[in-house]
ZAFIFI-211830 format. One line per 3 residues: number of its first residue (from 1); their letters; for each residue x, y, z of N, C-alpha, C. Coordinates in pm, whole numbers. Each point is the difference from the previous one (the first is absolute). Layout:
// ZAFIFI-211830
NUM = a = X/Y/Z/X/Y/Z/X/Y/Z | ...
//
This chain:
// ZAFIFI-211830
1 = mas = 4875/1416/-540/-72/-74/-100/-150/0/30 | -32/-19/129/-141/-4/38/-64/137/-18 | 74/107/31/-57/133/-16/-21/32/-148
4 = mlq = 89/-46/-87/-16/22/-144/-124/-72/-51 | -22/-120/49/-118/-77/-38/-127/68/49 | 2/53/121/-116/70/55/-31/127/-80
7 = kri = 106/72/-41/-19/119/-81/-63/-34/-134 | 47/-111/-61/-54/-42/-129/-148/-38/12 | -33/-71/106/-140/-40/21/-87/123/25
10 = amr = 51/94/79/-76/123/27/-21/79/-130 | 105/5/-85/-11/72/-127/-104/-67/-90 | -1/-132/-5/-99/-72/-84/-143/26/51
13 = rki = -15/3/131/-133/30/56/-46/141/-41 | 91/95/12/-33/137/-36/-35/10/-148 | 76/-67/-86/-28/3/-144/-133/-67/-28
16 = hil = -27/-111/69/-129/-68/-18/-116/92/40 | 16/72/111/-105/94/43/-16/111/-103 | 111/54/-51/-8/106/-101/-67/-50/-128
19 = raq = 30/-124/-41/-65/-57/-118/-150/-11/20 | -37/-42/121/-143/-15/28/-70/136/0 | 67/102/55/-60/133/6/-8/66/-137
22 = tkc = 103/-21/-81/4/68/-131/-56/-87/-111 | -39/-121/30/-62/-91/-97/94/-30/-117 | 125/-29/34/99/-36/-102/15/-152/-4
25 = sks = 43/-51/-114/21/-144/-11/132/-38/66 | 26/-129/17/119/-48/70/126/15/-83 | -14/12/-130/118/5/-86/56/140/-18
28 = vkr = -58/98/63/43/139/-18/122/27/87 | 90/90/-50/123/32/71/-28/84/125 | 99/-1/89/-12/74/125/-13/150/-25
31 = sfi = 71/55/-94/-4/144/-25/-140/43/-45 | -65/-81/-81/-135/33/-43/-97/-9/117 | 23/-102/86/-87/-14/117/14/122/90
34 = nta = 124/49/17/22/118/84/-68/123/-60 | 13/21/-131/-64/117/-61/-152/-13/4 | -51/-122/-18/-144/-22/8/-50/26/142
37 = all = 78/-41/98/-37/24/140/0/149/31 | 102/72/-49/4/145/19/-119/68/-67 | -35/-45/-120/-116/55/-69/-128/-27/78
40 = yiy = -12/-121/54/-116/-36/80/-9/88/126 | 113/21/66/4/86/119/-39/142/-36 | 50/51/-113/-34/135/-45/-150/13/-26
43 = kli = -60/-102/-62/-144/2/-25/-78/0/132 | 47/-77/98/-65/-1/131/10/137/68 | 115/65/-15/17/133/58/-97/98/-65
46 = lkl = -16/-8/-132/-94/88/-70/-144/-25/46 | -36/-127/15/-134/-32/48/-22/54/141 | 100/-13/86/-10/50/136/-16/152/2
49 = eai = 74/71/-84/-14/146/-8/-139/40/-49 | -55/-76/-97/-135/30/-48/-102/-21/110 | 17/-105/79/-92/-26/111/11/111/105
52 = kre = 122/45/28/18/110/96/-68/127/-49 | 15/32/-130/-66/119/-55/-151/-11/10 | -54/-117/-32/-145/-20/10/-46/12/145
55 = yln = 78/-53/93/-34/10/142/-1/145/45 | 101/78/-39/5/141/37/-117/78/-61 | -36/-34/-125/-116/65/-63/-129/-33/76
58 = lla = -14/-125/43/-118/-38/78/-4/72/135 | 115/15/64/4/72/126/-39/146/-19 | 49/62/-108/-35/140/-27/-149/13/-29
61 = tkk = -56/-94/-75/-142/2/-31/-82/-16/128 | 42/-92/86/-70/-21/127/4/126/86 | 116/64/5/15/122/81/-92/110/-52
64 = eyl = -6/18/-132/-89/102/-58/-147/-34/25 | -34/-127/-13/-138/-43/22/-42/29/144 | 87/-34/96/-32/25/140/-10/150/28
67 = klm = 85/78/-65/-6/145/17/-132/55/-53 | -44/-49/-116/-128/44/-56/-117/-43/88 | 7/-122/53/-108/-48/86/-7/81/130
70 = knm = 117/42/49/2/78/123/-61/138/-24 | 28/58/-115/-51/134/-31/-148/-1/-38 | -47/-114/-50/-140/-9/-41/-88/-15/124
73 = qvp = -92/90/15/-88/-4/116/-143/-25/-46 | -66/-84/75/-141/-25/-27/-79/113/64 | -89/64/-73/-72/114/57/-92/-44/114
76 = edv = -24/96/88/-91/-26/111/-143/0/-54 | -77/-94/46/-139/-10/-42/-86/30/122 | -65/115/-3/-88/40/109/-140/15/-57
79 = evq = -93/-74/58/-139/4/-47/-88/36/120 | -80/102/-17/-89/45/108/-143/0/-53 | -89/-64/74/-142/-3/-38/-82/60/114
82 = klr = -101/74/-36/-89/62/98/-102/-103/46 | -14/-13/130/-103/-86/61/-106/90/63 | -103/-60/60/-103/80/68/61/86/108
85 = egf = 79/-65/84/66/72/108/150/-19/-12 | 67/78/-79/145/-7/-10/49/-46/-137 | 117/-64/1/66/-39/-123/56/-141/11
88 = lvk = 6/-68/-114/70/-127/-11/132/32/-71 | 110/-22/67/132/36/-52/77/-128/-31 | 52/-10/-123/84/-113/-41/133/55/-47
91 = vnc = 108/-48/61/135/45/-35/80/-124/-39 | 69/9/-114/82/-109/-49/128/63/-54 | 116/-29/64/126/61/-44/116/-90/41
94 = ekg = 121/45/-35/122/-72/37/15/-2/153 | 64/-105/49/32/-3/142/104/107/26 | -15/68/110/95/104/31/-1/31/149
97 = edr = 86/89/34/18/35/140/-118/84/49 | -63/-42/104/-105/75/70/-119/39/-87 | -41/-84/-91/-117/32/-85/-127/13/84
100 = lvr = -21/-96/87/-121/1/81/-4/122/91 | 113/35/56/6/115/90/-34/128/-76 | 55/13/-120/-28/120/-81/-149/12/-33
103 = ile = -61/-113/-35/-143/1/-36/-84/34/122 | 31/-59/113/-77/29/122/17/146/44 | 120/55/-18/20/142/30/-83/88/-93
106 = afd = -9/-40/-127/-83/77/-95/-147/-6/41 | -46/-117/42/-138/-11/48/-22/92/120 | 96/1/90/-11/83/120/-2/148/-35
109 = emg = 84/42/-93/4/141/-41/-131/44/-66 | -66/-93/-72/-126/34/-66/-119/-14/94 | 21/-52/120/-109/-18/93/-84/-123/-32
112 = lnv = 64/-106/-47/-70/-124/-32/29/-105/106 | -103/-73/39/16/-110/95/-10/-131/-77 | 90/-94/30/0/-131/-65/-95/-90/77
115 = qqa = -106/-48/-67/-92/-91/65/42/-144/-17 | 49/-32/-121/40/-138/-29/113/7/-101 | 101/-87/15/113/2/-93/56/-140/-16
118 = rvs = 52/-24/-119/71/-125/-30/129/40/-70 | 115/-45/53/130/37/-54/79/-126/-28 | 66/-3/-116/86/-112/-38/129/55/-59
121 = snk = 111/-61/36/127/46/-56/90/-118/-33 | -57/-101/-65/81/-115/-39/98/37/-110 | -51/28/-118/86/39/-112/-13/150/-27
124 = rfe = -117/52/17/-28/142/-18/-80/47/120 | -5/130/18/-80/55/109/-142/16/-53 | -95/-63/67/-141/11/-38/-81/33/125
127 = mea = -91/96/-16/-83/38/114/-141/31/-50 | -94/-48/73/-141/30/-27/-60/45/132 | -56/120/1/-51/54/126/-132/73/-23
130 = ivv = -83/-1/103/-122/80/2/25/111/101 | -5/124/-50/27/116/86/-122/92/0 | -19/66/113/-114/89/17/53/137/43
133 = aqd = -54/106/-61/39/136/38/-62/35/134 | 76/69/84/-50/36/133/-111/104/-10 | 29/113/-62/-104/102/-12/22/88/-123
136 = qal = 88/-40/-88/29/79/-119/-66/-62/-123 | -21/82/-100/-53/-49/-127/118/-12/-97 | 39/-122/-30/110/-25/-93/-54/-70/-123
139 = dvk = 68/20/-114/-41/-74/-118/111/-100/-37 | -30/-84/-97/89/-109/-40/133/53/-50 | -2/107/-77/122/55/-58/97/49/108
142 = evt = -50/67/101/85/49/108/68/-114/75 | -77/-104/28/55/-115/73/107/-70/-85 | -28/-17/-130/95/-65/-89/131/79/-8
145 = eal = -10/132/-20/120/83/-8/80/-2/130 | -69/1/112/69/-3/129/75/-132/19 | -61/-111/-41/67/-130/14/119/-12/-94
148 = lga = -14/47/-123/113/-4/-93/114/87/52 | -32/115/54/104/84/59/67/-65/119 | -79/-71/81/56/-68/117/93/-113/-42
151 = lkr = -31/-68/-108/85/-109/-46/132/53/-57 | -1/120/-54/120/54/-66/92/75/95 | -53/58/104/86/82/86/78/-87/98
154 = kle = 108/55/44/81/-68/102/-64/26/135 | 23/-90/89/-55/14/134/82/102/79 | -64/110/40/72/107/67/58/-47/134
157 = mrh = -70/-86/66/44/-46/131/137/-65/-9 | 24/-73/-107/128/-66/-18/111/104/-12 | -27/107/-71/97/108/-16/30/64/135
160 = ytq = -102/24/79/19/62/131/82/-90/91 | -24/-129/-3/77/-89/88/146/-6/-43 | 26/5/-129/140/1/-45/70/128/44
163 = eaw = -70/112/-8/58/127/46/25/-4/150 | -91/-60/75/17/-9/145/123/-83/34 | 24/-108/-71/117/-85/27/129/74/-36
166 = kil = -2/85/-101/119/76/-35/36/98/110 | -102/59/63/24/96/107/61/-69/122 | -52/-121/30/50/-73/117/139/-47/-29
//
């Protein structure tokens, strides 16, 4: 008898919850409440599927955006000005592996000595340097082309060290 009473109370609670969820009045039959509850559940499932589709579309858009941003490169900005004795060199480009080393190697290959330099690599690689030619006559165009080439080429030393490790 007690279990029958508990079942009846549990059933009334469930029906009351279904009425509240489906916004039905108290005088409506149980069968209508059940169909209204099923309809409400079906609508929730449809809303959930729409949210999942929108989420997947946003993820695909984000992935494409990141892919485009990765492929988009900011060009190197190399500015060379002629001074009385030497050149004022300004380099502004993306941060990358061994940028400073490449630039200094290019200076060395051209026979330029660095008298004064300021380098920053917080968000981007920026360098401002005053360089003087040892005994050669160079013009602005040659220095600019050499620096742009140095920024674009891979560091040969890195390749040699990788080959050396493969041999060992």
